[in-house]
VOGU-3710 file (C-alpha; in Angstrom, 3 decimals, decimal comma):
1> mgnfskfdap> 35,709/46,611/0,726  32,153/47,689/0,042  29,165/46,279/1,889  27,102/44,186/-0,521  24,562/42,949/2,019  21,667/44,901/0,585  21,776/42,628/-2,470  21,252/39,540/-0,334  17,555/40,500/-0,166  15,162/40,318/-3,142
11> evvsfgpfql> 15,457/43,736/-4,750  15,329/45,254/-8,243  17,503/48,230/-9,083  16,328/50,222/-12,108  18,469/52,644/-14,115  17,779/53,931/-17,612  16,082/51,091/-19,548  17,708/48,431/-17,332  16,541/46,406/-14,335  19,059/44,503/-12,210
21> safrrvlleg> 18,268/41,713/-9,775  21,446/40,507/-8,098  19,386/38,031/-6,073  18,219/36,298/-9,267  21,457/37,118/-11,126  19,643/38,731/-14,031  19,996/41,978/-15,977  17,080/43,069/-18,167  16,881/45,772/-20,815  13,316/46,756/-21,564
31> gcpvqvgsra> 12,216/43,448/-20,052  14,565/41,352/-22,231  17,507/39,438/-20,697  20,983/40,829/-21,391  23,757/38,253/-21,794  26,494/39,329/-19,392  29,532/37,447/-18,103  29,930/36,688/-14,423  32,873/39,075/-13,956  31,120/42,014/-15,589
41> fallvalinr> 27,969/41,215/-13,594  29,916/41,220/-10,321  31,461/44,585/-11,204  28,051/46,062/-12,046  26,622/44,887/-8,716  29,599/46,327/-6,830  29,308/49,694/-8,573  25,521/50,007/-8,209  25,683/49,009/-4,566  27,673/52,213/-4,017
51> agevvsrsel> 26,111/54,353/-6,738  27,434/57,897/-6,630  30,595/56,889/-4,752  34,058/56,043/-6,040  34,847/52,312/-5,799  38,581/51,660/-5,814  40,257/49,341/-8,280  41,329/47,003/-5,475  37,732/46,708/-4,236  36,454/45,969/-7,742
61> lasawpeavv> 39,161/43,378/-8,356  38,258/41,706/-5,071  34,555/41,622/-5,953  35,006/40,112/-9,431  38,079/37,931/-8,792  37,730/36,967/-5,106  40,014/33,929/-5,334  42,574/35,084/-7,876  45,246/37,728/-8,316  44,893/39,407/-11,712
71> sdanlcvqis> 46,298/42,533/-13,301  44,497/45,843/-13,687  44,283/45,101/-17,418  41,593/42,501/-16,668  39,563/45,116/-14,815  39,912/47,644/-17,657  38,737/45,113/-20,232  35,728/44,041/-18,151  34,736/47,657/-17,447  35,016/48,389/-21,172
81> alrrmlgdgq> 32,829/45,376/-22,006  30,316/46,438/-19,338  30,098/49,958/-20,753  29,539/48,597/-24,239  26,796/46,260/-23,038  25,045/49,141/-21,307  25,406/51,430/-24,324  27,371/53,843/-22,146  27,999/57,064/-24,078  25,256/56,447/-26,659
91> dgrryvvnvp> 22,171/58,645/-26,930  23,236/60,626/-23,882  23,532/57,581/-21,602  26,184/57,765/-18,895  26,621/55,044/-16,303  30,216/54,202/-15,379  32,954/56,851/-15,205  36,651/56,512/-14,511  37,988/58,653/-11,684  41,719/58,919/-12,494
101> grgysfvapv> 43,958/57,551/-9,788  41,030/56,418/-7,636  38,718/53,957/-9,362  35,272/53,934/-10,970  31,863/55,356/-10,090  28,302/54,539/-11,146  26,807/57,968/-11,892  23,286/57,276/-13,215  20,239/57,685/-10,933  18,979/54,371/-9,542
111> vrsadsqaap> 15,561/53,384/-8,202  15,256/50,443/-5,792  12,092/48,366/-5,428  10,985/44,980/-4,132  11,508/42,070/-6,533  8,068/40,528/-6,981  9,509/37,683/-9,053  12,162/36,717/-6,525  12,350/33,092/-5,543  14,980/30,980/-3,818
121> rpsahparhn> 18,167/30,836/-5,816  17,957/27,932/-8,257  20,423/25,096/-7,990  23,156/24,910/-10,568  21,997/23,766/-13,996  23,688/23,454/-17,377  23,906/26,663/-19,380  21,536/26,933/-22,339  23,953/28,835/-24,534  27,572/29,887/-24,990
131> lpahrtclvg> 26,867/33,122/-26,859  29,665/35,630/-26,259  28,781/38,233/-23,632  30,548/40,974/-25,609  27,814/43,113/-27,153  28,106/45,851/-29,741  25,403/48,174/-30,968  24,286/46,937/-34,392  23,604/49,762/-36,814  21,349/49,402/-39,834
141> rtaiiadlvg> 20,650/45,689/-39,292  17,187/45,696/-37,711  15,393/44,560/-40,874  17,741/41,706/-41,736  17,730/40,448/-38,123  13,925/40,356/-38,141  13,982/38,586/-41,515  16,397/35,924/-40,283  14,403/35,336/-37,096  11,315/34,773/-39,229
151> rlehrqlvti> 13,079/32,404/-41,611  14,397/30,240/-38,765  10,828/29,667/-37,613  10,134/27,766/-40,845  13,499/26,588/-42,184  16,004/24,216/-40,636  19,045/25,740/-42,352  19,719/29,408/-43,099  23,090/30,696/-44,308  24,168/34,329/-44,013
161> agtggvgkta> 26,516/34,904/-46,948  28,650/37,970/-47,500  32,136/39,377/-47,715  34,552/39,418/-44,801  34,019/42,288/-42,391  30,415/42,924/-43,402  29,071/41,922/-39,982  27,749/38,393/-40,506  28,907/37,158/-37,098  27,420/40,078/-35,156
171> valrvaeetl> 24,054/39,621/-36,874  24,083/35,851/-36,354  24,736/36,317/-32,625  21,895/38,800/-32,303  19,542/36,397/-34,126  20,639/33,606/-31,782  19,915/35,807/-28,756  16,447/36,667/-30,017  15,531/33,066/-30,852  17,005/31,532/-27,695
181> pahadgawfi> 13,590/31,181/-25,942  12,340/29,072/-28,866  15,018/26,394/-28,393  14,589/24,173/-25,355  18,189/22,945/-25,528  19,673/26,362/-26,156  21,687/28,180/-28,798  25,327/27,291/-29,389  28,036/29,225/-31,206  30,726/27,230/-33,029
191> dlapvadaav> 33,550/29,514/-34,200  35,333/27,787/-37,070  37,816/30,597/-37,807  40,598/28,956/-35,728  39,931/25,506/-37,264  42,653/24,966/-39,842  41,897/21,292/-40,558  38,531/20,322/-42,038  38,857/16,952/-40,312  38,189/18,489/-36,887
201> vtsalarvls> 34,969/20,386/-37,684  32,889/17,677/-36,030  35,053/17,709/-32,911  34,668/21,509/-32,717  30,892/21,003/-32,476  31,200/18,171/-29,948  33,519/20,212/-27,761  31,194/23,230/-27,660  28,299/20,999/-26,632  30,403/18,896/-24,216
211> lpvqdtndms> 28,962/15,738/-25,731  29,721/12,523/-23,803  31,062/10,557/-26,777  34,135/8,337/-27,067  35,568/10,088/-30,120  34,473/13,625/-30,951  35,635/13,191/-34,560  33,144/10,365/-35,135  30,401/12,211/-37,036  27,805/9,453/-36,685
221> tvvdalaerr> 28,200/9,287/-32,904  28,079/13,063/-32,523  24,963/13,432/-34,678  23,207/10,583/-32,876  23,794/12,426/-29,599  21,791/15,361/-31,024  18,928/13,325/-32,496  16,408/14,348/-29,818  17,726/17,849/-29,108  15,840/21,079/-29,806
231> mllvfdnceh> 18,548/23,667/-30,315  20,086/26,279/-32,596  23,632/25,753/-33,863  25,495/28,784/-35,213  28,387/27,697/-37,444  30,509/30,816/-37,915  33,236/31,409/-40,542  32,571/28,310/-42,632  34,270/29,298/-45,904  37,701/27,691/-45,393
241> vieavatlvt> 36,237/24,344/-44,266  33,028/24,578/-46,266  32,967/21,021/-47,616  33,351/19,533/-44,145  30,645/21,824/-42,756  28,319/20,962/-45,652  28,792/17,235/-45,011  28,141/17,580/-41,277  25,127/19,835/-41,753  23,620/17,496/-44,357
251> vllhrargvr> 23,722/14,637/-41,847  22,285/16,860/-39,120  19,384/17,909/-41,340  18,389/14,295/-41,900  19,044/12,760/-38,482  18,510/15,626/-36,009  15,240/17,207/-37,094  14,926/19,343/-33,973  18,238/21,088/-34,625  18,136/24,373/-36,533
261> ilatsreplr> 21,291/25,703/-38,130  22,411/29,259/-38,817  25,668/29,441/-40,777  27,846/32,378/-41,762  30,133/32,116/-44,757  31,513/34,085/-47,666  29,780/31,560/-49,906  26,740/29,293/-49,506  27,062/25,683/-48,350  25,209/24,635/-51,524
271> ikgeqvvrmp> 23,283/21,747/-50,015  19,655/20,740/-50,275  17,362/22,615/-47,893  19,639/25,638/-47,517  18,125/29,111/-47,644  20,705/31,808/-48,354  20,409/35,407/-47,134  22,955/37,829/-48,578  24,374/40,362/-46,126  24,614/43,752/-47,830
281> plaspepgea> 27,064/46,478/-46,842  25,718/49,422/-44,867  24,128/52,161/-46,963  26,404/55,173/-47,379  26,164/58,534/-49,196  26,945/58,744/-52,910  29,940/60,834/-54,023  29,110/64,512/-54,461  25,872/64,285/-52,461  25,080/67,506/-50,600
291> ldgataltyp> 25,220/66,646/-46,907  24,816/68,300/-43,575  25,260/66,491/-40,280  21,594/65,522/-39,911  21,290/64,208/-43,474  24,541/62,232/-43,253  23,317/60,532/-40,075  20,360/59,038/-41,935  22,878/56,619/-43,496  23,745/53,573/-41,342
301> avqlfverag> 27,398/53,631/-42,429  27,769/57,187/-41,130  25,920/56,306/-37,924  28,410/53,496/-37,277  31,376/55,737/-38,027  30,163/58,425/-35,621  29,483/55,882/-32,868  32,949/54,310/-33,139  34,622/57,694/-33,550  32,978/58,728/-30,281
311> daaagfdlld> 34,698/55,768/-28,599  38,071/56,835/-30,005  37,768/60,588/-29,502  35,637/61,467/-26,492  32,990/64,056/-27,274  33,148/63,657/-31,064  30,133/65,167/-32,825  29,467/65,176/-36,554  29,593/68,807/-37,664  27,974/70,036/-40,864
321> tdaarvgeic> 31,426/70,985/-42,130  32,664/67,392/-41,721  29,575/65,589/-43,020  30,711/65,338/-46,658  34,153/64,048/-45,674  32,740/61,400/-43,370  30,275/60,392/-46,087  33,194/60,027/-48,506  35,107/57,862/-46,044  32,142/55,513/-45,634
331> hrldgiplai> 31,550/55,311/-49,383  35,209/54,593/-50,158  35,154/51,860/-47,510  32,228/50,250/-49,376  29,978/50,460/-46,312  31,808/47,521/-44,696  31,434/47,718/-40,899  34,882/46,290/-40,067  36,647/48,767/-42,345  34,579/51,668/-40,978
341> elaaarldlv> 35,321/50,688/-37,377  39,055/50,425/-38,032  39,118/53,802/-39,760  37,035/55,539/-37,080  39,336/54,168/-34,372  42,141/56,328/-35,828  40,223/59,591/-35,597  41,930/60,644/-32,385  45,309/60,585/-34,163  44,729/61,938/-37,655
351> gvnalaarpv> 41,453/63,916/-37,698  38,628/63,862/-40,220  40,506/65,609/-43,045  43,440/63,183/-43,052  41,076/60,272/-42,555  39,123/61,275/-45,641  42,288/61,384/-47,745  44,244/58,368/-46,560  41,720/55,574/-47,124  41,096/56,809/-50,671
361> etlrahsidh> 44,792/56,582/-51,525  45,246/53,296/-49,705  42,235/51,510/-51,153  42,458/52,640/-54,748  44,924/49,881/-55,618  42,805/47,214/-53,967  39,480/47,706/-55,731  39,598/44,593/-57,970  40,510/41,052/-56,978  41,852/38,230/-59,166
371> tgllarqsts> 38,347/37,248/-60,286  37,620/40,752/-61,591  34,879/41,308/-58,998  34,769/44,082/-56,426  37,061/42,955/-53,645  35,390/44,281/-50,527  37,532/41,924/-48,503  40,580/43,675/-49,971  39,091/46,925/-48,722  39,143/45,592/-45,165
381> qavvewsyrl> 42,681/44,277/-45,609  43,822/47,643/-46,946  42,373/49,474/-43,949  44,143/47,016/-41,635  47,357/47,805/-43,497  46,726/51,521/-43,123  46,000/51,106/-39,409  49,206/49,102/-39,004  51,266/51,876/-40,552  49,897/54,342/-38,022
391> ldaseqaifr> 51,095/52,233/-35,078  54,391/53,050/-33,420  57,259/50,553/-33,694  56,457/48,830/-30,391  52,760/48,445/-31,249  53,634/47,101/-34,703  55,894/44,458/-33,164  53,184/43,401/-30,706  50,529/43,380/-33,425  52,391/41,118/-35,848
401> rlavfvggft> 53,697/38,778/-33,126  50,194/38,184/-31,781  49,399/36,454/-35,089  51,150/33,362/-33,727  48,120/32,736/-31,488  45,148/30,860/-32,960  41,779/30,874/-31,214  42,613/33,528/-28,639  45,074/34,117/-25,830  45,400/35,633/-22,362
411> leaaqavisq> 47,513/38,620/-21,399  49,907/36,307/-19,569  50,298/34,116/-22,658  51,042/37,140/-24,840  53,616/38,401/-22,369  55,314/34,997/-22,185  55,503/34,486/-25,953  56,058/37,879/-27,565  58,028/39,913/-24,994  61,692/39,724/-25,996
421> gqltvddvem> 64,602/42,094/-26,526  63,533/45,655/-25,806  59,844/44,661/-25,707  59,042/44,140/-22,001  56,016/42,515/-20,384  54,780/45,989/-19,430  55,128/47,086/-23,057  52,974/44,112/-24,094  50,256/44,975/-21,587  50,105/48,622/-22,648
431> gldslvsksl> 50,371/47,770/-26,330  47,613/45,194/-26,129  45,336/47,728/-24,461  46,109/50,162/-27,288  45,362/47,557/-29,981  42,001/46,802/-28,332  41,126/50,498/-28,338  41,993/50,658/-32,047  39,721/47,650/-32,852  42,676/45,595/-34,106
441> viarggdhdv> 42,257/43,114/-31,236  39,030/41,984/-29,570  38,805/41,472/-25,800  36,214/39,113/-24,393  35,635/38,557/-20,716  35,100/35,014/-19,528  34,419/33,467/-16,141  38,097/32,652/-15,538  40,031/35,331/-17,392  39,966/37,853/-20,188
451> rfmmpettrv> 40,824/36,363/-23,563  41,936/38,351/-26,549  41,709/37,475/-30,204  42,288/38,981/-33,619  39,521/39,002/-36,219  40,612/36,473/-38,829  40,969/39,117/-41,545  43,281/41,088/-39,266  45,264/38,021/-38,227  45,941/37,069/-41,863
461> yalsklrehf> 47,525/40,474/-42,412  49,482/40,315/-39,137  50,791/36,879/-40,112  52,084/38,268/-43,410  53,973/40,977/-41,508  55,405/38,387/-39,128  56,838/36,480/-42,092  57,993/39,701/-43,723  60,062/40,493/-40,608  61,511/36,931/-40,574
471> efdelgqrha> 60,037/36,327/-37,104  57,645/33,505/-37,954  59,879/30,587/-36,968  61,240/32,310/-33,863  57,728/33,087/-32,622  56,544/29,626/-33,637  59,191/28,083/-31,413  58,423/30,420/-28,480  54,710/29,646/-28,885  55,334/25,877/-28,855
481> rwlvtelaaa> 57,660/26,119/-25,831  55,075/28,185/-23,974  52,510/25,424/-24,496  54,948/22,762/-23,295  55,456/24,871/-20,158  51,706/25,296/-19,612  51,071/21,563/-19,993  53,904/20,743/-17,592  52,695/23,313/-15,040  49,204/21,808/-14,995
491> rnrgatpdqf> 50,656/18,333/-14,569  53,064/19,438/-11,805  50,196/21,027/-9,860  48,735/17,541/-9,584  45,663/18,470/-11,571  43,071/15,739/-11,984  42,148/14,797/-15,576  39,045/17,002/-15,374  41,028/19,938/-13,988  43,713/19,442/-16,639
501> vevlaseinn> 41,107/19,699/-19,381  39,302/22,635/-17,745  42,497/24,675/-17,573  43,832/23,895/-21,044  40,814/23,162/-23,266  40,644/26,783/-24,419  44,144/26,391/-25,888  43,271/23,497/-28,212  43,605/25,622/-31,363  46,898/27,040/-30,133
511> lraalgwslg> 48,034/23,456/-29,569  47,118/22,506/-33,133  49,011/25,515/-34,488  52,083/24,753/-32,359  52,114/21,104/-33,428  51,675/22,159/-37,033  54,697/24,469/-36,839  57,010/22,249/-34,802  56,311/19,143/-36,902  56,392/21,107/-40,151
521> ksgdaalghq> 59,204/21,731/-42,637  60,919/24,561/-40,765  59,958/23,494/-37,243  61,648/21,762/-34,331  60,748/18,067/-34,524  62,126/17,246/-31,076  60,042/20,045/-29,548  57,010/18,846/-31,493  57,517/15,308/-30,180  57,695/16,649/-26,621
531> lcassiplwr> 54,589/18,776/-27,147  52,709/15,843/-28,629  53,603/13,576/-25,717  52,683/16,227/-23,136  49,315/16,917/-24,739  48,004/13,328/-24,872  46,023/13,735/-21,595  44,301/16,785/-23,064  43,327/15,005/-26,283  42,007/12,101/-24,193
541> glsmlsecra> 40,050/14,388/-21,898  38,439/16,093/-24,887  37,645/12,703/-26,507  39,637/13,672/-29,601  41,341/10,291/-29,942  41,494/10,074/-33,723  43,117/13,501/-33,995  45,523/12,548/-31,222  46,534/9,412/-33,120  47,130/11,483/-36,253
551> wvkiardkta> 49,498/13,861/-34,437  51,281/10,955/-32,722  51,921/9,305/-36,095  53,330/12,527/-37,542  55,551/13,028/-34,483  56,850/9,453/-34,661  57,637/9,750/-38,344  59,402/13,081/-37,866  61,601/11,867/-35,007  62,236/8,252/-36,074
561> hlrgyagwlg> 65,872/9,112/-36,791  66,440/10,689/-33,373  67,801/8,373/-30,680  65,432/7,834/-27,775  62,436/9,692/-29,169  60,520/6,693/-30,509  59,713/5,468/-27,014  58,310/8,729/-25,689  54,863/8,205/-27,091  54,482/4,581/-26,068
571> tef> 52,642/2,029/-28,167  48,979/2,549/-27,249  48,425/4,927/-30,181
//
């Protein structure tokens, strides 16, 4: 294992526009802090400590996961996230390279100097944000980000409205990063995409903030806990629970004056005090416009395509002969970032010519929705469909089966639930890596493990394919049984209540989905009863008592005719 002792002393290592202080655990870009997860940070320190040398995979795994045994897939995902955060491969930057069969090497020149700002390591303190560490390069959004930052200085509520896939979430996260210093109690991201029931919107907020309240569904108690806070709340993906969000935000505006709110939604909240900013698509060339490579790259949509294409096909450059075709692709995709990213991710398989033809044919039938308006969301769905058709049979099976997960999943969870028949656990690992590379699945590195998730637009399509293949109920049962196993394993390890919650809290949306299936019309009521009983300690630990009571009532009603089941849940609920 490498010798990391030189980082025990106060020292700054500079490379490109970055400055790293391992002593202070900070990474700066141009003097501004970069949000980076602890695993990715540990890997960066290990690589820079031996800059110019090859660091083996085993050494890197030991540095980032010193007390755990994890698969190489975790390392690949964290290295990929690290490269993206550093802008590796953009504008001639090159930092981390893979040495096949050996490991990774940090190849950029580094300059070491004394850290004049070094001080004794601070004691542990609560984090001031939960903003995802995964960073992407935002193209063509500088002006709207600056506008939103300015508006939040004077308005308590700003909503970013726009179609699915247009990049509302990415912009909101960047605005939150830039305004973080202005909020003494931090900036907090509340992802509502996995929330299927409007009744639990308040508990989603309380859980993110770890509020010490008796019942996280009690709106009055939750809002009172925020009355004196000075923070930014980012409510993301509000459209499907918009009435519940509007009610909660209205109360926050009146009783928590120090709380500023940034919401993203396909439609405004339509409440008093809201300022709405419409998110436009990226500008793209008009049909028939004479283009060379340089002219095409003045359009943000083309810039994004070229950047993502470079990720998919190493060394991709926009040639003059391809400029018109790429411009056509971006125009036909309505300048929607998600659609452009999905299309560009296929470049390594089909080439520019085929790429220019296929989206046109695929999207032509999806140009108008049922309201008669341009259906840009349908554009994104159509590109997902096109991407799905280009997958091989194994990848298609993995893709559609992953739709059973709500709110993210680990590699181990995916392997346990969706590997069956000829689809092995190794197939799942390789297929998942392929889906991440094709932008159909997102990988985010956390402190404990890598979690994967599907963008909601993509998951909706995958769910339709799961039903189409008559696998929905089978996967629903496997998903519910997996959760029963996870709950039992935590209990059998003798986990304390706090440890039980720490291990399983990230699966709360999967639990809701599994209960919804098992206690639904085509589910397994006995399994749902067992899952409900096993999950009571988790609901208690998360202070979600009212939701727990609701599930208990449903489970009792569903299993009242089954001998012996009525007593499982006791009488306290």
